[in-house]
N, C-alpha and C positions, 0 to 999 in steps of 0.2 A: 236622440235618447235623452230622457230627463236626468236631472241631477240624482234624482232618487234612484233611478233605475241603473245610473252608472255606479252608484254606491253599492248597490246589490250585486253588479257583476263584478267590481272590485273585491268584495268580501268573498263572492263565490269562487273566484279565481284563486284568492289567497289561500282560502280552505283547501282548493284543490291541489295548490303547489305544496302546502304544508302536509297534507295527506300522502302525496307522491314521496316527499323527503322522509316522513316518518316511515312509509313502506319500505323506502331504500335502506333506511338505516335498521329497520327490524330485519330485513333480509341479509344485510351485512353482518348484522349480530348473529343470525342463525349460521351463516357460512363460518363465522369465527369460531362458534361453539362446536360446530361440526370438525373444523380443523383442529382445534384444540383437544377435542376427544381423540382423534386420531394421532396427534403429536407431530412432531417435526423430526425428519431424518436429515442429519448432517454427516457428511463424509469429508475427512480432513487428509488431503494427499501430502504426504511428509509428516505423518502423524508421530514418527519418533523424534521430531523436533523439539528442542528444549522450550520452545515457545507454546507448545501445547497445554501445558498447566494453565496458562494466561487465558486461554480459550475456554477451558473447562470451567474456570473461575468465573468467567464472563456469563456463561451459559446458567451456571448456578444461580448467580446473583438475579438473572432475568427470567427464572422459569416460569413466574406467573404470567407473564407477557409473551415468552417465547418457550414453549414447552417441548424442549428437544427430548425425545423419548430415546432416540438412538443416535450415538455418535460413533461413527466407523473411523478408526485410524487405519491409513493405509501406507506402507512404505515398501522399499525394495529389499532385497536379501540382506544387503549390507548394514541396513537400519534396523534389522529385526531385533536385535538385542535392546537397542535403544527404545523402539517402539514397545517392547513389553515392559520395560522399565517404567516408561510414562504411563502407560495403560494401567500399570498396578497404583501408582499414584492417583491417576484420574479416578480409578474405582473406589479408593479410600476417600477422596475428596467428596464424591457423590454419596457415599455412604454416610459420611460425617453430616452433608447436607439434608439427608433423607428425602431425597427425591427419586421418582423412579426413572432413572437415566441409565440405560444399558450402553456400556462401553465395549465396543467389539474391535479386534485387531485382524487384519489379513494382509497378505502380500497379492491378492488378486484384485486389482483395482476395478475391473469391469464387473465382478460379483458384488463389490461394495456399492457399486453406482446404482444398482437396481433400486428403484423406487426413492431416490435420494430428492430432498427439497432444496438443499443448498450444497454446494461443494466449495471447500476451502483450499487453496494451494499454497504451501509454506516449504518448498523444496529447495535444495540445493544440489545441484549436479556436481558430483565430484567431492561433496561434502567440504568440511572445513580445510582440508588440505589443498583443495582447488581455490580457496579463497586466499590462503596463504601466498600461493603461487602467484595470483592476481594481483597481490599487494607488492610483494618482495621482487618479483621479476622487472616491473618498471622501475622501481626504486634503484635496482642494481644498475640501470642505465641513466640515473639521474633524473627521472621524472615520477611525478606522483603515481601512486597506484592505489586504488580503492574499489571496493566491490560495486559500486554504481556509476562513479565518475572515471573518466579517462580510458586508459588502455584496458585496466582490470575490469571496468565496469562493461566494457564493449564485449570481452571474451566471456564474462558471466552470462550476457545476453545471448551470445552465440550458442552457448551450450544449454541454455534454458529454454528460449523460444520454441525449438522444435518438440521439446517435451511437453511444454503447455499446449502447443497446438495438438498434439496426440490426444492429451486429455480433453480438450474441447471436443475432438471428433467423437471420443467415447461418450462424452455427456450428451450430445446431439443425438446420438443412436440410442443410448440406453434410457437416459432420464431428461428429455428434451426440455421439460418445464422447470427444470432446475436452474438456478443461479450460481455461476462461478465468481467467488470472491477471491481475487489474486492478490495475495501478500507477498509473491516472490518478486525478488528483485533482479534486474532493474525494472521496475514496475512500469515506467513510461514506455520503454523500448518495447517490452513484452506486450503492453497493451497496444501499442502501434502495429506489432507485427500481426497479432491476432486479428485486429480490425482491417488491415490491409490485404492480408493474405489468406484468410479463411472467411467461409460464410457463418461463423458462430458470432452471435451478438448479445448473449445473455452473460456477459462478463463485465466485472467492475473492478477497477485497480484500487488498492488500498494502502494508505500509508498512515503511520502514527505521528509524523512530523507535524502536520497542522494542529492535531490535538495538544500536542506539547507547546506550540506555540500560542494556542488560545490560553492554554492554562498560565503559560509564563505572563502574557498580556493581562489577564485578570488579576494575576499576583501584584504586578506593577501597579495597577490601579486600585488595588486593594478592594475588590469587589469580588463576589462569588461568581464563579464561571458562567452559570445561567443567566447573570443579569448583564453580560458582555457579548454583544454581538461582534464577530470578526468576519468579514469577506474575504475569501482567498481566491487567487488566481495566479496560474503559470503553469509550470511543469512539475513533473514529480521529482523531488530533491532539488527544486529550482521554483518553488511555490512562494508568492509574496502575499502578506497581508496587504489587502487594498484598501480597507476601511474598518475603523472601530467605532462602534456605537454604543452608549451607555444612556438609558432612558431618553432614547430619540436624538441624544447629542452626539455629533461628530468630534470624536477625540483622537483622530488619526495623527494629528500634528503633535498633540502631546505625547502619544506613544512612541513616536519616531525619536522624540527628545529622549524618552526614557530608555528607550531600546539601545541607542547609541551610549549612553552613559553607564548602563548596568550590564549590559549585554546578556545573553544566555549561554552559558558555557556547556554546551550539549556535546560538542565534538573536543575541543581543546579549551585552553585558558586564553587564546588569543582574542582580544576584544575589538569591538567595532569602534571606528572613529565616528564620535557623535555628529561631527559636522557632516561627513559623507553620507551617513544614513539620513539625516534631516533633508538634505538636499536630493537624495535618491526618490523620496516621496513615496516609497512602499516600503513595508517591513520585510526585510530579508530573513531567510531561514538560515539554519547553522550550515547547510551544506553549501551556501553561496560563498562561504570562506575559502573554498577550494580554488574559486575564480577570482576572488577580489584580494584574497591575501596569499597568493600561490607561492610567492617567495618564502614567506614566513612558514607556512605550512609545509613546504618542501624541506626546508631546514630541520623542522621539528621532526618530520618522518624520516629523515636520513638518520638523524640521531637515534630514533628507535629502532630503525633497520639494522643498524650496528649492534645494537643490543637484543636484538631478536625480540623486540617489543611491539612490533607493528600491531594494528588493531586486530587483525585476524588471529595472531598469536595470543594477544590478551583474550580474546573471546574463546579461544580454545580451552585456556586454562580455566575461564569462568565455567565453560561446559563441563569440563572434568568435574569441577566442584558440584555444579548443579546435579549432575548425574549420579554421583556419590550421595547427595541429600536425597534424591529422588529414590534411591534403592532403600532407604531406612523405612522399615514396615510401620513405625510409629507417625511418620510424616503424612498428614492428611490434609495439608493447605498448602497453597501456593507459597514457596519460601521467598523471603525478602531478597536474597541474593539474585533472584531473577531479574531485578531492575538493572544490574549490573551488565546483564546480557544484552540490553537495549531493547527488551521487550515491554518496557513501561508503555501503558495506554494501549497495548495491542488489543487486550480484550475489549476496551471500550469501543475502539475503532471498529473490530470485525463483528462483534456482538451486536452492537448498536445500529450498525449497518443491515445485518440480518433482521433483527427484530423490527426495523422500520420497514423493509420490504414485507415482511410477514404481517404485520399489522397496518399496512398501507397509511403510515402517520403523516407523511409530507412534511416531516421536520427538515432541517438544514444539516447536512454534513459535508465534508469534503472528500471527493472521491476522484479518480481518473476515469474519464469517459469522453465520448465524443463531443466536440467543442459546441457544434449546433449553434454558432455566433454568440457564445457567450463572450468570448475575449476576442476583440477585434484584430489582435495582433497575429491570430492563427487562422488558417483555413477551416472553412465549416466542418470539414471531416477528419481533421486532425484530432489526436489524443491529448487532452489537457488535464491538469488538476485544478478542480474548481469547485466552489461551494455549490451545492445541489440540493433541490428538494427531492426526499426519497419517497418513491411510491412504489405500490405493488408491480407496476409496470417498469420500474426502474428509475435511475437518476434523471432529474429534470434540471439542467444547469441554469443558474441564475445570471442574468446579464450583469457582466462585471465591466464592460466597456473596453477602452484601450488602456493598456499598461503604457507607462511613460517612456518616451524616447530614450531616456537614459539607460533602461533595461533591455530595450527591444533588440539591440544588436546581439546580445549574449543569448537571450532565449530563442532567437531565430537559429543562431549557430548550433545550440543544443538540440533544438528540433530537428535540424539537418542531420545532426550526428545520429539521432534516434532512428531517423527514416533510413539512413545508409546502413546502419548497423542491422536493422530488422530485414533489410532487403538482402544484406550478406547472408544472415542466418537462413533464409529461405532459399537463396539461389546456390549456396555453396561456392561463390564466386571469391576468391582471395584478393582480387583487385579491388572488389567493393569494401573489403575489410581495411585495406590500405586507404582508401578513401575517407572510410568514417574516421579511421585515427588521425588523418591529417586535418579533418574539420574540426576535431576536438581541440580546444585551446591548451588542454594540459599536455599535450604531447610535444608541441612546440618545436619539432625537428623532423624532417623527412628521413634522414640517415637514421636517427633514433627510433622513429616510428616503425621503419621496416626490421629493424633489429629486434625489437620488443616483440613485433608481431609474429616474427619466425621463432622466437624462444617460447612465446605462448602457445603457439600452435604445437611445438614439439612436446611442452609440459601438458598440454590438454588433449593431445590426439586422440585417446580413447574416447573423449566425449564429444568429439566433433566429426562425426562420420559423413556428414554431408559435404566436408570439404576433400578434394584429391588433388594432388599434384601441386605445382608450385606457381609463382607469378610469372606470366609470359611477358 
């Protein structure tokens, strides 16, 4: 072929390729217009949660890119009053925003799921009274109690995983194209259980901790958050910032020094040792303090226990305040007090994820999903929390590589805890519960672990129907 003919061929192939791309873009735009005309239906299970105004606020702000036409709030009978209160505020927020979003309420989950595009879960089995028990009972035995860590986190998982599994079965039957966005703790254990013991795969776990860390890192660098890239890898509530980049320059070491010096007072005022953080080599999240500062945290928690001021009791007081505000017919926006509840950045996390799936954006967000080789420390099919590109087909994990040896022992221990916990939740085997407790480094004693286990079983018996009999 002559040079002239080759040039003609190249131009022809280029025109063909450009025409194909143009055609694909036009088809995608047509599909988007069709979708936007019909609107999006979102079902929120646990709709009576105090978090719901965060979600509504996020949908309102994104209405042009994510036209939610129907938001269905679903709850159980015990949560009916709260759901109606939240729905009233949501309708006032929508009216103020002047957008055509309908707010529906129901106790019939299956009816709500008909035609859903996205389902979100933000439920608490046993409500806040159960969380108070999760925190106070371990503390009464001299070990840390927390809703996602240690003995308390395990028992929240045992109560929650079967409920989420039932929801997954309903979604697969009624609205199989819908994505489930799970914000219910303990996210890592819930996700591991659904992945291992069900055939439902359109589920993504979500947490606002990475967003809070990203914002804190940007503030430390005195740069807008959209100019700072942070890669994350690890487990839920045990995630690390692995790399910080600004203008193509790696600033991870600089951030490690700042993180140790200034800290992020997300849970308490106990600060990181700067030398430790710098040598660790990855940026820890606030929940790592339960494991790296156990003695200090336990001392503080026991003081709060004596005063009836554990986190769950504080949250209950905040909830009472919030629902009193929500009942005000003049209130038509998310109240500032909601930030005290721990709901900060929730709408950003949940609504950004839904919008990115809906619009097939391919942007980077941090979610809980199957590892698929992203983090070398974990098996291919284990659930991790990791930076992903978000597409219409779901999250695509970004290769993080290997986390440092210094953190490998802890993350392997917690992954083993999650796996044992979700196995116990599905099998109803109390011996597996004891195994999970003894794996967790916050329990520290076989005798204490058994005593705490029996007391938590007694406290939560109504919500643990899968368990029968004692340990043989």
